[in-house]
N, C-alpha and C positions, 0 to 999 in steps of 0.2 A: 504493500500500500504506500509506503514511503516513496518508492520509486515513481509511482503514479503521480503523487502530489508534486514531486520534483519536476516531472515532465510538464504538468499543467502550469507550474510556476514559471518554467522556462518559456513556455508559449506566451504567457501573459507579459513577460519581460520583452520578448521579441515583438509582440503586438504593440506595446507601448513605444518601443524604439521606432517601429514603423510609423506610428502616428506622429512621433516627433519628426521623423524624416520627411513626412508629407508636409508638416508645418503650415505656416501661413504663406499664401501665394496668390496668384491671380484668381484661382478658383474659390478663394475665400471671400470674394467680392461679387456683388450683383451689378451687372452692367446696365446702365440706363443711358442709351445713346441720345445724342442731340439735346442734352440738358446740361445745366450748370447750377451749382449751389453758390449763389452770389453772397459776397461779404468779405471785404479785405481783412476784416478782423478775425475771420475764420481760418485764414491761410496760416498753417503751421510752418511750412517750409516750401521751397521751390527748387527741389534738387535737379541738377542737370543730368538727365538720364536719356538713354537712346531708345527705350522700348517701354511698352505698357507693362511688361513683366517686371522690369527694373523699377518702374514707378510703384507698382504694387509691393515690391520688396522693400522699397523705401518707406512706404506707409506701414508695413508690418514691423519694421524696425524702429518706428517712432510711436511710443505709447500714447501720445496725444492725438494721433491720426485715426480718424474714424471712417473717412472716405477720401477719395482722391479724384482729381480731374486730369484726364490725359487727352488733350485736344488733338484734332486731326493735324495740327502743326507740330506735334511732338512735345508740347509744353506740359510739364508735370506739376501739379499743385496738390499738396497734402492739406487736408481740411479737418478741422477739429470736431465736426458734427456730421450727422447724417440728416440731410434735408429730406423732408417728406416729399412725396411726388407732387403734392400741391405747392410746396415751397420752391421746387426747382423751376428754373427759367428755361424756356426753349431756346437753344442755341445750335445752329446748324453744325458748327465745328466742335461742339462739346461731346465729351464721353465721360459721364460720371460713373464712378465705381463705389458702391456702398458696401461696407463690411457686413457680411451676413451675420445676423444676430443669432443667439442660441436657439430661439424659437423657430427660426427659419431653416435650421440645419436638417431636421427630419424630413422636411419637404424636399430639400436638395438631394438627400440620400434615398428618398422614396422612389425616385425614377429619373428619367432623362429630362433635362431642361436646359436653360441657357447656361447654368453653372457647369454643365457637363462639356462645355466647349471652351477652347482657348481663343481669346480674341486677338487677332493680328490686324490692327488698323492700317488703313491706306494701302491695302494689298488686294490682289485678286488671283485666283487660280484659273488660268486661261484654258480654253479647250471646249468647244461646243459638244464634243463627243463625251465629255465628263458630266454634262448637264443631265440631271435626273428629272427635275421638275421645276416649275416656276409658279409656286402658289401665290395667289393674290392675298397677301396678309399686310397688316399695318404696323407691325412692331417686330423687333428682334426676337422677343420672347415667342411670338407666334411662329416666326420663321424657324426658330430652334425646335419648337414642338412639331412642326411639319417634318423637319429632318429626323427627329426622334421616331416619328411614326412611319417613316419610310426606311425599310431595312437596307436599301441600296445607298442611303445617304451617309457619307462619312464626314462631310463638312458643308458649310453653306456660306453664301455671300449675302449680306444685307447692306446695301449701299446707303449713302446718305440721302439718296432719293427714294429710299424704302422699297427698293427692288429686291425681292427674295429669290435666290437661285440655289437649288439643292444640287450638291456635287457628289459624285460617287468615289472620290479619292481625297486623300490629304496631301496636298502639295507641300514638299519640303520648303523651308523658308527661302532657300536659294532659287527655287523654281517659281516662287510667287512674283507676280508682276506688280510694280509699285504704281499705285493710282490714288489720287487724293480723295476720290469719292468711295473708295473701297473699304469694306469691313468684313474680313474673312473670319470665320469661326471654325476651328478645327476640333473635332471630337477628341477629348482627352483620353489617351490610352492608359491602360493599367500600368502603373509605375513598376520598375524592376524590383524595388523593395517590397511592394505589395505582392508581386508574383512570388518572390522568395518566401514571404510570410505565409502565403497559401500553401506552398510546397512544404514548408516546415510544419504547418498545421496537419497536413496529410501524413507526414512522417510521424508526428506525435500520435495521431489517431492509430496508425499501424502499431506503434509501440504499446499503446494502451490496450489494443486488441490482443497483442502478444501477452501482455501482463495479465489480462483477464483469463487467457488460456492457461497460463502458468498457475494462476490462483486456483482455477478449477482443478488442475492436476494435483496441486498441493492439497486441496480439500479432499479429493478422492483418495490420495495417499494417506491422509490422516484418518479417513473413515476405514480404510483397509487396515491401518495399524491398530485402530480401536477394535476392529473385528478380530484381528489377530490376538490382541490382548484378552478379549473375551473368550476366545477359543482356548488360550493358554490357561486362563482362570478356570474354565470348565474342565479341562484336562486335569489340572491340579486338584480340583474338587473331587473328580472321579477317582483319582489316585488315593486321596485321603479316605474316601468311602471304602475303597477296596482294602486299604490297610486296616481300617476299623473292623471291617467284616472278618479279615484274617485274624485280628486280635480276638474278636468274639468267638470265632471258631476254635482257636487255640485254647481259649479259656474254657469253652464247653468240653473240649476233649480232655482237658486236665481234670475237670470235675468228674467226668465219667471214669477216669482212671482211679480216682480216689474211691 
């Protein structure tokens, strides 16, 4: 039993390390395109970064940052609050990213949605042969849902003109074409650490099954040993009975001789 608990403890440690490895990143934020949370007093920092992922990382590394703006011009602004959708202003060059709160996480993990995609702004994955569908939707969330519902869709384009294009592949960053109106969203693949954690979990399950078999064998062995002890005790009792009978017989014979 101690070995089983040790295996479970090891798995929990690995799972915790995996969670830490996932950490805070772009997937920890909800993308609200073409919006901005106005207020100079809300700006925590304006780091000089070259990508939306780097801007997200900067926000993750700043305890005061609750959301960030990454404009189509590549400007990164860390913001100290999460503006409600009613408070946000409509700005064609804006890309607000709100940190996903605790109550929103179950929704993100419950299925596929916008948070299941990595946003690569100002890019496009060229090729009409890669186009799966062009649904008429009015938001990036709706375009993401359309991609989620289409098994052939691996990424999608939602331009600043709100054109939704479902694409059957994930173009590497070096293949993507730079375009100011583009907003590519690539489906987030399972990380290497998560795959390793799953493999480790399967290995631990196999170990637990082996331990259960060993425990069953040990139980059967103990039962056989107990049966053996019972047989030995029965044999000893029979031997004692025979000895008593012999003593009684000898005593009877002695009385007859007298």
